[in-house]
N, CA, C, O and the ligand as a Tripos MOL2 file, in Angstrom:
@<TRIPOS>MOLECULE
protein
  309   307    78     0     0
PROTEIN
NO_CHARGES

@<TRIPOS>ATOM
      1 N          35.4230   -1.3520  -56.3310 N.3       1 MET1
      2 CA         35.1200   -2.2560  -55.2550 C.3       1 MET1
      3 C          33.5860   -2.5460  -55.3060 C.2       1 MET1
      4 O          32.7600   -1.6410  -55.4240 O.2       1 MET1
      5 N          33.2790   -3.7920  -55.2150 N.am      2 GLN2
      6 CA         31.8540   -4.2110  -55.2850 C.3       2 GLN2
      7 C          31.5320   -4.9770  -53.9880 C.2       2 GLN2
      8 O          32.4150   -5.4490  -53.2720 O.2       2 GLN2
      9 N          30.2180   -5.0710  -53.7270 N.am      3 LYS3
     10 CA         29.7610   -5.8860  -52.5430 C.3       3 LYS3
     11 C          30.3250   -7.2690  -52.5270 C.2       3 LYS3
     12 O          30.6650   -7.8040  -51.4720 O.2       3 LYS3
     13 N          30.4300   -7.8700  -53.7320 N.am      4 GLU4
     14 CA         30.8660   -9.1970  -53.8860 C.3       4 GLU4
     15 C          32.3680   -9.3130  -53.4480 C.2       4 GLU4
     16 O          32.7960  -10.3100  -52.8670 O.2       4 GLU4
     17 N          33.1050   -8.2720  -53.7530 N.am      5 ASP5
     18 CA         34.4860   -8.2450  -53.3340 C.3       5 ASP5
     19 C          34.6300   -8.3260  -51.7690 C.2       5 ASP5
     20 O          35.3900   -9.1160  -51.2100 O.2       5 ASP5
     21 N          33.8550   -7.4660  -51.1540 N.am      6 LEU6
     22 CA         33.8770   -7.4400  -49.7030 C.3       6 LEU6
     23 C          33.4080   -8.8230  -49.1090 C.2       6 LEU6
     24 O          33.9800   -9.3220  -48.1400 O.2       6 LEU6
     25 N          32.3960   -9.3830  -49.7090 N.am      7 ALA7
     26 CA         31.9720  -10.7330  -49.2580 C.3       7 ALA7
     27 C          33.0260  -11.7530  -49.4180 C.2       7 ALA7
     28 O          33.1740  -12.6200  -48.5570 O.2       7 ALA7
     29 N          33.8030  -11.6970  -50.5270 N.am      8 PHE8
     30 CA         34.9240  -12.5950  -50.7190 C.3       8 PHE8
     31 C          35.9950  -12.3440  -49.6140 C.2       8 PHE8
     32 O          36.5100  -13.2950  -49.0270 O.2       8 PHE8
     33 N          36.3140  -11.0830  -49.3450 N.am      9 PHE9
     34 CA         37.3310  -10.7610  -48.3730 C.3       9 PHE9
     35 C          36.8850  -11.1810  -46.9290 C.2       9 PHE9
     36 O          37.6960  -11.6250  -46.1160 O.2       9 PHE9
     37 N          35.5910  -11.0230  -46.6610 N.am     10 ARG10
     38 CA         35.1360  -11.4920  -45.3100 C.3      10 ARG10
     39 C          35.3290  -12.9900  -45.1440 C.2      10 ARG10
     40 O          35.7990  -13.4680  -44.1120 O.2      10 ARG10
     41 N          34.9460  -13.7310  -46.2110 N.am     11 LYS11
     42 CA         35.0640  -15.1910  -46.1430 C.3      11 LYS11
     43 C          36.5870  -15.4780  -46.0560 C.2      11 LYS11
     44 O          36.9790  -16.3340  -45.2630 O.2      11 LYS11
     45 N          37.4260  -14.8270  -46.8070 N.am     12 TRP12
     46 CA         38.8640  -15.1350  -46.7660 C.3      12 TRP12
     47 C          39.3480  -14.8880  -45.3580 C.2      12 TRP12
     48 O          40.0780  -15.7100  -44.8050 O.2      12 TRP12
     49 N          38.9480  -13.7400  -44.7450 N.am     13 PHE13
     50 CA         39.4130  -13.4460  -43.3750 C.3      13 PHE13
     51 C          38.9640  -14.4690  -42.3680 C.2      13 PHE13
     52 O          39.7460  -14.8800  -41.5100 O.2      13 PHE13
     53 N          37.6800  -14.9020  -42.4580 N.am     14 SER14
     54 CA         37.1590  -15.9510  -41.5780 C.3      14 SER14
     55 C          37.9640  -17.2470  -41.6630 C.2      14 SER14
     56 O          38.3110  -17.8670  -40.6580 O.2      14 SER14
     57 N          38.2470  -17.6300  -42.9310 N.am     15 ASP15
     58 CA         39.0890  -18.8340  -43.1300 C.3      15 ASP15
     59 C          40.5130  -18.6450  -42.6180 C.2      15 ASP15
     60 O          41.1220  -19.5540  -42.0530 O.2      15 ASP15
     61 N          41.0270  -17.4230  -42.8360 N.am     16 TYR16
     62 CA         42.3870  -17.1670  -42.4020 C.3      16 TYR16
     63 C          42.5350  -17.2840  -40.8610 C.2      16 TYR16
     64 O          43.5020  -17.8410  -40.3420 O.2      16 TYR16
     65 N          41.5260  -16.7280  -40.1720 N.am     17 ILE17
     66 CA         41.5530  -16.7500  -38.6870 C.3      17 ILE17
     67 C          41.4860  -18.1520  -38.1900 C.2      17 ILE17
     68 O          42.1190  -18.4720  -37.1840 O.2      17 ILE17
     69 N          40.7260  -19.0320  -38.8680 N.am     18 LEU18
     70 CA         40.6110  -20.4460  -38.4620 C.3      18 LEU18
     71 C          41.9950  -21.1400  -38.4210 C.2      18 LEU18
     72 O          42.2160  -22.0370  -37.6080 O.2      18 LEU18
     73 N          42.9080  -20.7190  -39.2950 N.am     19 ASP19
     74 CA         44.2480  -21.2820  -39.2940 C.3      19 ASP19
     75 C          45.0030  -21.0660  -37.9910 C.2      19 ASP19
     76 O          45.9530  -21.7910  -37.6980 O.2      19 ASP19
     77 N          44.5800  -20.0520  -37.1890 N.am     20 PHE20
     78 CA         45.3440  -19.6830  -35.9950 C.3      20 PHE20
     79 C          44.7420  -20.4050  -34.7890 C.2      20 PHE20
     80 O          45.4280  -20.4270  -33.7670 O.2      20 PHE20
     81 N          43.5690  -20.9850  -34.7810 N.am     21 TYR21
     82 CA         43.0210  -21.6440  -33.6810 C.3      21 TYR21
     83 C          43.8870  -22.7790  -33.2960 C.2      21 TYR21
     84 O          44.4840  -23.4170  -34.1630 O.2      21 TYR21
     85 N          43.9900  -23.0760  -31.9820 N.am     22 SER22
     86 CA         44.7830  -24.2380  -31.5150 C.3      22 SER22
     87 C          44.0150  -24.8000  -30.3370 C.2      22 SER22
     88 O          42.9540  -24.3080  -29.9520 O.2      22 SER22
     89 N          44.6010  -25.8560  -29.7780 N.am     23 SER23
     90 CA         44.0640  -26.4740  -28.5540 C.3      23 SER23
     91 C          44.4210  -25.6230  -27.2800 C.2      23 SER23
     92 O          43.8680  -25.8380  -26.2010 O.2      23 SER23
     93 N          45.3130  -24.7050  -27.4450 N.am     24 ASP24
     94 CA         45.7420  -23.8480  -26.3640 C.3      24 ASP24
     95 C          44.6820  -22.8360  -26.0400 C.2      24 ASP24
     96 O          44.4140  -21.9750  -26.8780 O.2      24 ASP24
     97 N          44.0420  -22.8770  -24.8510 N.am     25 PRO25
     98 CA         43.0190  -21.9160  -24.5120 C.3      25 PRO25
     99 C          43.4140  -20.4380  -24.5860 C.2      25 PRO25
    100 O          42.6140  -19.5620  -24.9150 O.2      25 PRO25
    101 N          44.6750  -20.2120  -24.2640 N.am     26 PHE26
    102 CA         45.2160  -18.8200  -24.2940 C.3      26 PHE26
    103 C          45.2170  -18.2880  -25.7470 C.2      26 PHE26
    104 O          44.8530  -17.1420  -26.0110 O.2      26 PHE26
    105 N          45.6340  -19.1550  -26.6580 N.am     27 VAL27
    106 CA         45.7030  -18.7340  -28.0500 C.3      27 VAL27
    107 C          44.2690  -18.5620  -28.5700 C.2      27 VAL27
    108 O          43.9760  -17.5830  -29.2560 O.2      27 VAL27
    109 N          43.3840  -19.4990  -28.2510 N.am     28 ARG28
    110 CA         41.9680  -19.3450  -28.7200 C.3      28 ARG28
    111 C          41.3170  -18.1040  -28.2080 C.2      28 ARG28
    112 O          40.6390  -17.3890  -28.9470 O.2      28 ARG28
    113 N          41.5290  -17.8320  -26.8880 N.am     29 GLU29
    114 CA         40.9730  -16.6390  -26.3320 C.3      29 GLU29
    115 C          41.5190  -15.3810  -27.0710 C.2      29 GLU29
    116 O          40.7580  -14.4540  -27.3460 O.2      29 GLU29
    117 N          42.7620  -15.3550  -27.3730 N.am     30 ASN30
    118 CA         43.2700  -14.1710  -28.0210 C.3      30 ASN30
    119 C          42.8760  -14.0630  -29.4960 C.2      30 ASN30
    120 O          42.7290  -12.9560  -30.0140 O.2      30 ASN30
    121 N          42.7060  -15.1860  -30.1670 N.am     31 ILE31
    122 CA         42.1910  -15.1300  -31.5400 C.3      31 ILE31
    123 C          40.7570  -14.6030  -31.5390 C.2      31 ILE31
    124 O          40.3870  -13.7360  -32.3310 O.2      31 ILE31
    125 N          39.9530  -15.1680  -30.6080 N.am     32 ASP32
    126 CA         38.5830  -14.7160  -30.4880 C.3      32 ASP32
    127 C          38.5410  -13.1590  -30.1730 C.2      32 ASP32
    128 O          37.6870  -12.4390  -30.6900 O.2      32 ASP32
    129 N          39.4710  -12.6930  -29.3310 N.am     33 LEU33
    130 CA         39.5000  -11.3080  -29.0240 C.3      33 LEU33
    131 C          39.8420  -10.5010  -30.2240 C.2      33 LEU33
    132 O          39.2590   -9.4390  -30.4390 O.2      33 LEU33
    133 N          40.8120  -10.9850  -31.0540 N.am     34 LYS34
    134 CA         41.2630  -10.2790  -32.2600 C.3      34 LYS34
    135 C          40.0660  -10.2450  -33.2680 C.2      34 LYS34
    136 O          39.8450   -9.2280  -33.9250 O.2      34 LYS34
    137 N          39.3420  -11.3000  -33.3740 N.am     35 ALA35
    138 CA         38.1750  -11.3690  -34.3350 C.3      35 ALA35
    139 C          37.1050  -10.3860  -33.9010 C.2      35 ALA35
    140 O          36.5290   -9.6760  -34.7250 O.2      35 ALA35
    141 N          36.8320  -10.3460  -32.5490 N.am     36 LYS36
    142 CA         35.8200   -9.3780  -32.0710 C.3      36 LYS36
    143 C          36.3100   -7.9510  -32.2590 C.2      36 LYS36
    144 O          35.5260   -7.0610  -32.5900 O.2      36 LYS36
    145 N          37.5830   -7.7340  -32.0520 N.am     37 HIS37
    146 CA         38.1640   -6.3670  -32.2460 C.3      37 HIS37
    147 C          38.0280   -5.9530  -33.7600 C.2      37 HIS37
    148 O          37.6490   -4.8240  -34.0700 O.2      37 HIS37
    149 N          38.3320   -6.8540  -34.6310 N.am     38 THR38
    150 CA         38.1820   -6.5730  -36.0380 C.3      38 THR38
    151 C          36.8040   -6.2740  -36.4500 C.2      38 THR38
    152 O          36.5740   -5.3730  -37.2570 O.2      38 THR38
    153 N          35.8430   -7.0240  -35.9070 N.am     39 LYS39
    154 CA         34.4330   -6.7340  -36.1790 C.3      39 LYS39
    155 C          34.0090   -5.3800  -35.6860 C.2      39 LYS39
    156 O          33.2390   -4.6760  -36.3390 O.2      39 LYS39
    157 N          34.5240   -5.0130  -34.5090 N.am     40 LYS40
    158 CA         34.1830   -3.6470  -33.9620 C.3      40 LYS40
    159 C          34.8320   -2.5560  -34.8460 C.2      40 LYS40
    160 O          34.2160   -1.5230  -35.1080 O.2      40 LYS40
    161 N          36.0250   -2.7840  -35.2840 N.am     41 VAL41
    162 CA         36.7050   -1.7870  -36.1640 C.3      41 VAL41
    163 C          35.9210   -1.6020  -37.4430 C.2      41 VAL41
    164 O          35.7430   -0.4900  -37.9400 O.2      41 VAL41
    165 N          35.4450   -2.7610  -37.9760 N.am     42 CYS42
    166 CA         34.6190   -2.6800  -39.2040 C.3      42 CYS42
    167 C          33.3530   -1.8820  -39.0030 C.2      42 CYS42
    168 O          32.9630   -1.0680  -39.8400 O.2      42 CYS42
    169 N          32.7120   -2.1370  -37.8590 N.am     43 GLU43
    170 CA         31.4770   -1.3660  -37.5240 C.3      43 GLU43
    171 C          31.7870    0.1640  -37.3760 C.2      43 GLU43
    172 O          31.0470    1.0240  -37.8530 O.2      43 GLU43
    173 N          32.8780    0.4280  -36.7120 N.am     44 ASN44
    174 CA         33.1690    1.8280  -36.4670 C.3      44 ASN44
    175 C          33.5530    2.6080  -37.7430 C.2      44 ASN44
    176 O          33.2130    3.7780  -37.9180 O.2      44 ASN44
    177 N          34.3130    1.8630  -38.6580 N.am     45 ILE45
    178 CA         34.7390    2.5310  -39.8410 C.3      45 ILE45
    179 C          33.4700    2.8400  -40.7390 C.2      45 ILE45
    180 O          33.4380    3.8370  -41.4600 O.2      45 ILE45
    181 N          32.4910    1.9880  -40.6630 N.am     46 LEU46
    182 CA         31.2150    2.2680  -41.4130 C.3      46 LEU46
    183 C          30.5100    3.5330  -40.8250 C.2      46 LEU46
    184 O          29.9090    4.3350  -41.5400 O.2      46 LEU46
    185 N          30.6260    3.6510  -39.4980 N.am     47 LEU47
    186 CA         30.0340    4.8770  -38.8610 C.3      47 LEU47
    187 C          30.7530    6.0780  -39.3310 C.2      47 LEU47
    188 O          30.1440    7.1120  -39.6060 O.2      47 LEU47
    189 N          32.1150    5.9610  -39.4350 N.am     48 LEU48
    190 CA         32.9220    7.1010  -39.9020 C.3      48 LEU48
    191 C          32.6150    7.4030  -41.3910 C.2      48 LEU48
    192 O          32.4920    8.5570  -41.8010 O.2      48 LEU48
    193 N          32.4960    6.2990  -42.1850 N.am     49 ALA49
    194 CA         32.1920    6.5230  -43.6240 C.3      49 ALA49
    195 C          30.8450    7.2120  -43.8130 C.2      49 ALA49
    196 O          30.6900    8.0600  -44.6910 O.2      49 ALA49
    197 N          29.8900    6.8470  -42.9960 N.am     50 LYS50
    198 CA         28.5570    7.5040  -43.0650 C.3      50 LYS50
    199 C          28.6610    8.9460  -42.6630 C.2      50 LYS50
    200 O          28.0950    9.8420  -43.2890 O.2      50 LYS50
    201 N          29.4130    9.1430  -41.5840 N.am     51 ALA51
    202 CA         29.5400   10.6000  -41.1190 C.3      51 ALA51
    203 C          30.2560   11.4380  -42.1330 C.2      51 ALA51
    204 O          29.9710   12.6280  -42.2640 O.2      51 ALA51
    205 N          31.1890   10.8440  -42.8630 N.am     52 GLU52
    206 CA         31.9030   11.5610  -43.9390 C.3      52 GLU52
    207 C          31.1900   11.5060  -45.2390 C.2      52 GLU52
    208 O          31.6800   12.0250  -46.2420 O.2      52 GLU52
    209 N          30.0410   10.8860  -45.2510 N.am     53 LYS53
    210 CA         29.1970   10.8110  -46.4460 C.3      53 LYS53
    211 C          29.9510   10.1890  -47.6520 C.2      53 LYS53
    212 O          29.8790   10.6710  -48.7820 O.2      53 LYS53
    213 N          30.6690    9.1040  -47.3430 N.am     54 LEU54
    214 CA         31.3740    8.3910  -48.4070 C.3      54 LEU54
    215 C          30.3680    7.6430  -49.2500 C.2      54 LEU54
    216 O          29.3180    7.2390  -48.7500 O.2      54 LEU54
    217 N          30.6670    7.4530  -50.5050 N.am     55 GLY55
    218 CA         29.8610    6.7050  -51.4230 C.3      55 GLY55
    219 C          29.9660    5.1810  -51.0980 C.2      55 GLY55
    220 O          30.7140    4.7510  -50.2200 O.2      55 GLY55
    221 N          29.1860    4.4200  -51.8480 N.am     56 GLU56
    222 CA         29.1370    2.9530  -51.5490 C.3      56 GLU56
    223 C          30.4630    2.3070  -51.7900 C.2      56 GLU56
    224 O          30.9280    1.5090  -50.9760 O.2      56 GLU56
    225 N          31.0880    2.6410  -52.9050 N.am     57 LYS57
    226 CA         32.3750    1.9940  -53.2240 C.3      57 LYS57
    227 C          33.4680    2.3830  -52.1820 C.2      57 LYS57
    228 O          34.2690    1.5510  -51.7570 O.2      57 LYS57
    229 N          33.4620    3.6400  -51.8070 N.am     58 GLU58
    230 CA         34.4630    4.0560  -50.8300 C.3      58 GLU58
    231 C          34.1940    3.4470  -49.4830 C.2      58 GLU58
    232 O          35.1370    3.1210  -48.7630 O.2      58 GLU58
    233 N          32.9290    3.2790  -49.1090 N.am     59 SER59
    234 CA         32.5690    2.6550  -47.8440 C.3      59 SER59
    235 C          32.9820    1.1930  -47.8460 C.2      59 SER59
    236 O          33.4830    0.6800  -46.8450 O.2      59 SER59
    237 N          32.7690    0.5150  -48.9860 N.am     60 LEU60
    238 CA         33.1950   -0.8960  -49.1030 C.3      60 LEU60
    239 C          34.7150   -1.0180  -48.9520 C.2      60 LEU60
    240 O          35.2170   -1.9140  -48.2730 O.2      60 LEU60
    241 N          35.4540   -0.0680  -49.6210 N.am     61 LEU61
    242 CA         36.9010   -0.0900  -49.4850 C.3      61 LEU61
    243 C          37.3580    0.1950  -48.0390 C.2      61 LEU61
    244 O          38.2980   -0.4330  -47.5520 O.2      61 LEU61
    245 N          36.6720    1.1660  -47.3430 N.am     62 ALA62
    246 CA         37.0030    1.4540  -46.0170 C.3      62 ALA62
    247 C          36.7800    0.2580  -45.1160 C.2      62 ALA62
    248 O          37.5810    0.0060  -44.2160 O.2      62 ALA62
    249 N          35.6980   -0.4920  -45.3430 N.am     63 GLU63
    250 CA         35.4490   -1.6460  -44.5120 C.3      63 GLU63
    251 C          36.5300   -2.7720  -44.7950 C.2      63 GLU63
    252 O          36.9480   -3.5070  -43.9010 O.2      63 GLU63
    253 N          36.9150   -2.8370  -46.0180 N.am     64 THR64
    254 CA         37.9660   -3.8620  -46.3450 C.3      64 THR64
    255 C          39.2660   -3.4640  -45.6690 C.2      64 THR64
    256 O          39.9680   -4.3460  -45.1750 O.2      64 THR64
    257 N          39.6170   -2.2270  -45.6190 N.am     65 VAL65
    258 CA         40.8180   -1.7960  -44.9010 C.3      65 VAL65
    259 C          40.6460   -2.1340  -43.4560 C.2      65 VAL65
    260 O          41.6050   -2.6340  -42.8680 O.2      65 VAL65
    261 N          39.5090   -1.9110  -42.8100 N.am     66 ALA66
    262 CA         39.2820   -2.2360  -41.4390 C.3      66 ALA66
    263 C          39.4090   -3.7190  -41.1940 C.2      66 ALA66
    264 O          39.9900   -4.1670  -40.2060 O.2      66 ALA66
    265 N          38.8390   -4.4800  -42.1420 N.am     67 LEU67
    266 CA         38.9080   -5.9650  -42.0210 C.3      67 LEU67
    267 C          40.3260   -6.4800  -41.9900 C.2      67 LEU67
    268 O          40.6240   -7.4240  -41.2590 O.2      67 LEU67
    269 N          41.2110   -5.8780  -42.7720 N.am     68 PHE68
    270 CA         42.5630   -6.3550  -42.9450 C.3      68 PHE68
    271 C          43.5780   -5.6180  -42.0160 C.2      68 PHE68
    272 O          44.7650   -5.9460  -42.0380 O.2      68 PHE68
    273 N          43.1410   -4.6640  -41.2330 N.am     69 HIS69
    274 CA         44.1030   -3.7800  -40.5870 C.3      69 HIS69
    275 C          45.0270   -4.4540  -39.6130 C.2      69 HIS69
    276 O          46.1140   -3.9360  -39.3590 O.2      69 HIS69
    277 N          44.6420   -5.6100  -39.0410 N.am     70 ASP70
    278 CA         45.5050   -6.2930  -38.0570 C.3      70 ASP70
    279 C          46.0250   -7.6430  -38.5730 C.2      70 ASP70
    280 O          46.4370   -8.4740  -37.7640 O.2      70 ASP70
    281 N          46.0210   -7.8830  -39.8530 N.am     71 LEU71
    282 CA         46.4980   -9.1590  -40.3140 C.3      71 LEU71
    283 C          47.9110   -9.5040  -39.8100 C.2      71 LEU71
    284 O          48.1660  -10.6300  -39.3820 O.2      71 LEU71
    285 N          48.7530   -8.5980  -39.8630 N.am     72 GLY72
    286 CA         50.1450   -8.8070  -39.4000 C.3      72 GLY72
    287 C          50.1860   -9.1850  -37.9400 C.2      72 GLY72
    288 O          51.0200   -9.9960  -37.5370 O.2      72 GLY72
    289 N          49.2930   -8.6090  -37.1270 N.am     73 ALA73
    290 CA         49.2530   -8.9080  -35.6670 C.3      73 ALA73
    291 C          48.8310  -10.3170  -35.4070 C.2      73 ALA73
    292 O          49.2300  -10.8720  -34.3830 O.2      73 ALA73
    293 N          48.0400  -10.9500  -36.2690 N.am     74 LEU74
    294 CA         47.6200  -12.3530  -36.0890 C.3      74 LEU74
    295 C          48.8620  -13.2950  -36.1410 C.2      74 LEU74
    296 O          48.9030  -14.3430  -35.4960 O.2      74 LEU74
    297 N          49.8010  -12.8930  -36.8910 N.am     75 ASN75
    298 CA         50.9880  -13.7700  -37.0780 C.3      75 ASN75
    299 C          51.8440  -13.8540  -35.7760 C.2      75 ASN75
    300 O          52.7560  -14.6770  -35.6860 O.2      75 ASN75
    301 N          51.5390  -13.0030  -34.7890 N.am     76 SER76
    302 CA         52.2820  -12.9850  -33.5860 C.3      76 SER76
    303 C          51.8380  -14.0800  -32.5950 C.2      76 SER76
    304 O          52.4790  -14.3240  -31.5730 O.2      76 SER76
    305 N          50.7200  -14.7200  -32.9440 N.am     77 PHE77
    306 CA         50.2290  -15.7920  -32.0090 C.3      77 PHE77
    307 C          50.8410  -17.1410  -32.3590 C.2      77 PHE77
    308 O          50.5530  -18.1390  -31.6990 O.2      77 PHE77
    309 FE         43.5700   -3.3570  -34.4480 Fe       78 LIG78
@<TRIPOS>BOND
     1     1     2 1
     2     2     3 1
     3     3     4 2
     4     3     5 am
     5     5     6 1
     6     6     7 1
     7     7     8 2
     8     7     9 am
     9     9    10 1
    10    10    11 1
    11    11    12 2
    12    11    13 am
    13    13    14 1
    14    14    15 1
    15    15    16 2
    16    15    17 am
    17    17    18 1
    18    18    19 1
    19    19    20 2
    20    19    21 am
    21    21    22 1
    22    22    23 1
    23    23    24 2
    24    23    25 am
    25    25    26 1
    26    26    27 1
    27    27    28 2
    28    27    29 am
    29    29    30 1
    30    30    31 1
    31    31    32 2
    32    31    33 am
    33    33    34 1
    34    34    35 1
    35    35    36 2
    36    35    37 am
    37    37    38 1
    38    38    39 1
    39    39    40 2
    40    39    41 am
    41    41    42 1
    42    42    43 1
    43    43    44 2
    44    43    45 am
    45    45    46 1
    46    46    47 1
    47    47    48 2
    48    47    49 am
    49    49    50 1
    50    50    51 1
    51    51    52 2
    52    51    53 am
    53    53    54 1
    54    54    55 1
    55    55    56 2
    56    55    57 am
    57    57    58 1
    58    58    59 1
    59    59    60 2
    60    59    61 am
    61    61    62 1
    62    62    63 1
    63    63    64 2
    64    63    65 am
    65    65    66 1
    66    66    67 1
    67    67    68 2
    68    67    69 am
    69    69    70 1
    70    70    71 1
    71    71    72 2
    72    71    73 am
    73    73    74 1
    74    74    75 1
    75    75    76 2
    76    75    77 am
    77    77    78 1
    78    78    79 1
    79    79    80 2
    80    79    81 am
    81    81    82 1
    82    82    83 1
    83    83    84 2
    84    83    85 am
    85    85    86 1
    86    86    87 1
    87    87    88 2
    88    87    89 am
    89    89    90 1
    90    90    91 1
    91    91    92 2
    92    91    93 am
    93    93    94 1
    94    94    95 1
    95    95    96 2
    96    95    97 am
    97    97    98 1
    98    98    99 1
    99    99   100 2
   100    99   101 am
   101   101   102 1
   102   102   103 1
   103   103   104 2
   104   103   105 am
   105   105   106 1
   106   106   107 1
   107   107   108 2
   108   107   109 am
   109   109   110 1
   110   110   111 1
   111   111   112 2
   112   111   113 am
   113   113   114 1
   114   114   115 1
   115   115   116 2
   116   115   117 am
   117   117   118 1
   118   118   119 1
   119   119   120 2
   120   119   121 am
   121   121   122 1
   122   122   123 1
   123   123   124 2
   124   123   125 am
   125   125   126 1
   126   126   127 1
   127   127   128 2
   128   127   129 am
   129   129   130 1
   130   130   131 1
   131   131   132 2
   132   131   133 am
   133   133   134 1
   134   134   135 1
   135   135   136 2
   136   135   137 am
   137   137   138 1
   138   138   139 1
   139   139   140 2
   140   139   141 am
   141   141   142 1
   142   142   143 1
   143   143   144 2
   144   143   145 am
   145   145   146 1
   146   146   147 1
   147   147   148 2
   148   147   149 am
   149   149   150 1
   150   150   151 1
   151   151   152 2
   152   151   153 am
   153   153   154 1
   154   154   155 1
   155   155   156 2
   156   155   157 am
   157   157   158 1
   158   158   159 1
   159   159   160 2
   160   159   161 am
   161   161   162 1
   162   162   163 1
   163   163   164 2
   164   163   165 am
   165   165   166 1
   166   166   167 1
   167   167   168 2
   168   167   169 am
   169   169   170 1
   170   170   171 1
   171   171   172 2
   172   171   173 am
   173   173   174 1
   174   174   175 1
   175   175   176 2
   176   175   177 am
   177   177   178 1
   178   178   179 1
   179   179   180 2
   180   179   181 am
   181   181   182 1
   182   182   183 1
   183   183   184 2
   184   183   185 am
   185   185   186 1
   186   186   187 1
   187   187   188 2
   188   187   189 am
   189   189   190 1
   190   190   191 1
   191   191   192 2
   192   191   193 am
   193   193   194 1
   194   194   195 1
   195   195   196 2
   196   195   197 am
   197   197   198 1
   198   198   199 1
   199   199   200 2
   200   199   201 am
   201   201   202 1
   202   202   203 1
   203   203   204 2
   204   203   205 am
   205   205   206 1
   206   206   207 1
   207   207   208 2
   208   207   209 am
   209   209   210 1
   210   210   211 1
   211   211   212 2
   212   211   213 am
   213   213   214 1
   214   214   215 1
   215   215   216 2
   216   215   217 am
   217   217   218 1
   218   218   219 1
   219   219   220 2
   220   219   221 am
   221   221   222 1
   222   222   223 1
   223   223   224 2
   224   223   225 am
   225   225   226 1
   226   226   227 1
   227   227   228 2
   228   227   229 am
   229   229   230 1
   230   230   231 1
   231   231   232 2
   232   231   233 am
   233   233   234 1
   234   234   235 1
   235   235   236 2
   236   235   237 am
   237   237   238 1
   238   238   239 1
   239   239   240 2
   240   239   241 am
   241   241   242 1
   242   242   243 1
   243   243   244 2
   244   243   245 am
   245   245   246 1
   246   246   247 1
   247   247   248 2
   248   247   249 am
   249   249   250 1
   250   250   251 1
   251   251   252 2
   252   251   253 am
   253   253   254 1
   254   254   255 1
   255   255   256 2
   256   255   257 am
   257   257   258 1
   258   258   259 1
   259   259   260 2
   260   259   261 am
   261   261   262 1
   262   262   263 1
   263   263   264 2
   264   263   265 am
   265   265   266 1
   266   266   267 1
   267   267   268 2
   268   267   269 am
   269   269   270 1
   270   270   271 1
   271   271   272 2
   272   271   273 am
   273   273   274 1
   274   274   275 1
   275   275   276 2
   276   275   277 am
   277   277   278 1
   278   278   279 1
   279   279   280 2
   280   279   281 am
   281   281   282 1
   282   282   283 1
   283   283   284 2
   284   283   285 am
   285   285   286 1
   286   286   287 1
   287   287   288 2
   288   287   289 am
   289   289   290 1
   290   290   291 1
   291   291   292 2
   292   291   293 am
   293   293   294 1
   294   294   295 1
   295   295   296 2
   296   295   297 am
   297   297   298 1
   298   298   299 1
   299   299   300 2
   300   299   301 am
   301   301   302 1
   302   302   303 1
   303   303   304 2
   304   303   305 am
   305   305   306 1
   306   306   307 1
   307   307   308 2
@<TRIPOS>SUBSTRUCTURE
     1 MET1         2 RESIDUE 1 A MET
     2 GLN2         6 RESIDUE 1 A GLN
     3 LYS3        10 RESIDUE 1 A LYS
     4 GLU4        14 RESIDUE 1 A GLU
     5 ASP5        18 RESIDUE 1 A ASP
     6 LEU6        22 RESIDUE 1 A LEU
     7 ALA7        26 RESIDUE 1 A ALA
     8 PHE8        30 RESIDUE 1 A PHE
     9 PHE9        34 RESIDUE 1 A PHE
    10 ARG10       38 RESIDUE 1 A ARG
    11 LYS11       42 RESIDUE 1 A LYS
    12 TRP12       46 RESIDUE 1 A TRP
    13 PHE13       50 RESIDUE 1 A PHE
    14 SER14       54 RESIDUE 1 A SER
    15 ASP15       58 RESIDUE 1 A ASP
    16 TYR16       62 RESIDUE 1 A TYR
    17 ILE17       66 RESIDUE 1 A ILE
    18 LEU18       70 RESIDUE 1 A LEU
    19 ASP19       74 RESIDUE 1 A ASP
    20 PHE20       78 RESIDUE 1 A PHE
    21 TYR21       82 RESIDUE 1 A TYR
    22 SER22       86 RESIDUE 1 A SER
    23 SER23       90 RESIDUE 1 A SER
    24 ASP24       94 RESIDUE 1 A ASP
    25 PRO25       98 RESIDUE 1 A PRO
    26 PHE26      102 RESIDUE 1 A PHE
    27 VAL27      106 RESIDUE 1 A VAL
    28 ARG28      110 RESIDUE 1 A ARG
    29 GLU29      114 RESIDUE 1 A GLU
    30 ASN30      118 RESIDUE 1 A ASN
    31 ILE31      122 RESIDUE 1 A ILE
    32 ASP32      126 RESIDUE 1 A ASP
    33 LEU33      130 RESIDUE 1 A LEU
    34 LYS34      134 RESIDUE 1 A LYS
    35 ALA35      138 RESIDUE 1 A ALA
    36 LYS36      142 RESIDUE 1 A LYS
    37 HIS37      146 RESIDUE 1 A HIS
    38 THR38      150 RESIDUE 1 A THR
    39 LYS39      154 RESIDUE 1 A LYS
    40 LYS40      158 RESIDUE 1 A LYS
    41 VAL41      162 RESIDUE 1 A VAL
    42 CYS42      166 RESIDUE 1 A CYS
    43 GLU43      170 RESIDUE 1 A GLU
    44 ASN44      174 RESIDUE 1 A ASN
    45 ILE45      178 RESIDUE 1 A ILE
    46 LEU46      182 RESIDUE 1 A LEU
    47 LEU47      186 RESIDUE 1 A LEU
    48 LEU48      190 RESIDUE 1 A LEU
    49 ALA49      194 RESIDUE 1 A ALA
    50 LYS50      198 RESIDUE 1 A LYS
    51 ALA51      202 RESIDUE 1 A ALA
    52 GLU52      206 RESIDUE 1 A GLU
    53 LYS53      210 RESIDUE 1 A LYS
    54 LEU54      214 RESIDUE 1 A LEU
    55 GLY55      218 RESIDUE 1 A GLY
    56 GLU56      222 RESIDUE 1 A GLU
    57 LYS57      226 RESIDUE 1 A LYS
    58 GLU58      230 RESIDUE 1 A GLU
    59 SER59      234 RESIDUE 1 A SER
    60 LEU60      238 RESIDUE 1 A LEU
    61 LEU61      242 RESIDUE 1 A LEU
    62 ALA62      246 RESIDUE 1 A ALA
    63 GLU63      250 RESIDUE 1 A GLU
    64 THR64      254 RESIDUE 1 A THR
    65 VAL65      258 RESIDUE 1 A VAL
    66 ALA66      262 RESIDUE 1 A ALA
    67 LEU67      266 RESIDUE 1 A LEU
    68 PHE68      270 RESIDUE 1 A PHE
    69 HIS69      274 RESIDUE 1 A HIS
    70 ASP70      278 RESIDUE 1 A ASP
    71 LEU71      282 RESIDUE 1 A LEU
    72 GLY72      286 RESIDUE 1 A GLY
    73 ALA73      290 RESIDUE 1 A ALA
    74 LEU74      294 RESIDUE 1 A LEU
    75 ASN75      298 RESIDUE 1 A ASN
    76 SER76      302 RESIDUE 1 A SER
    77 PHE77      306 RESIDUE 1 A PHE
    78 LIG78      309 GROUP 0 **** ****
């Protein structure tokens, strides 16, 4: 896992989330909430990775897992 891979996945995730936005304020609000939640999960997993003294590649992988952890939940909107 390289930094470039994570950058690609972040861009993919951002584009993926855009597909779920709609004119419905309720849906928009919940997609925004899910995006913020995912950002916090990514931040927290990096704190855990640091605490566990993971290497760079493992930390990148951990962040990728955090980024994708709720993909299935987005399909419920
Ligand atoms: Fe989640």
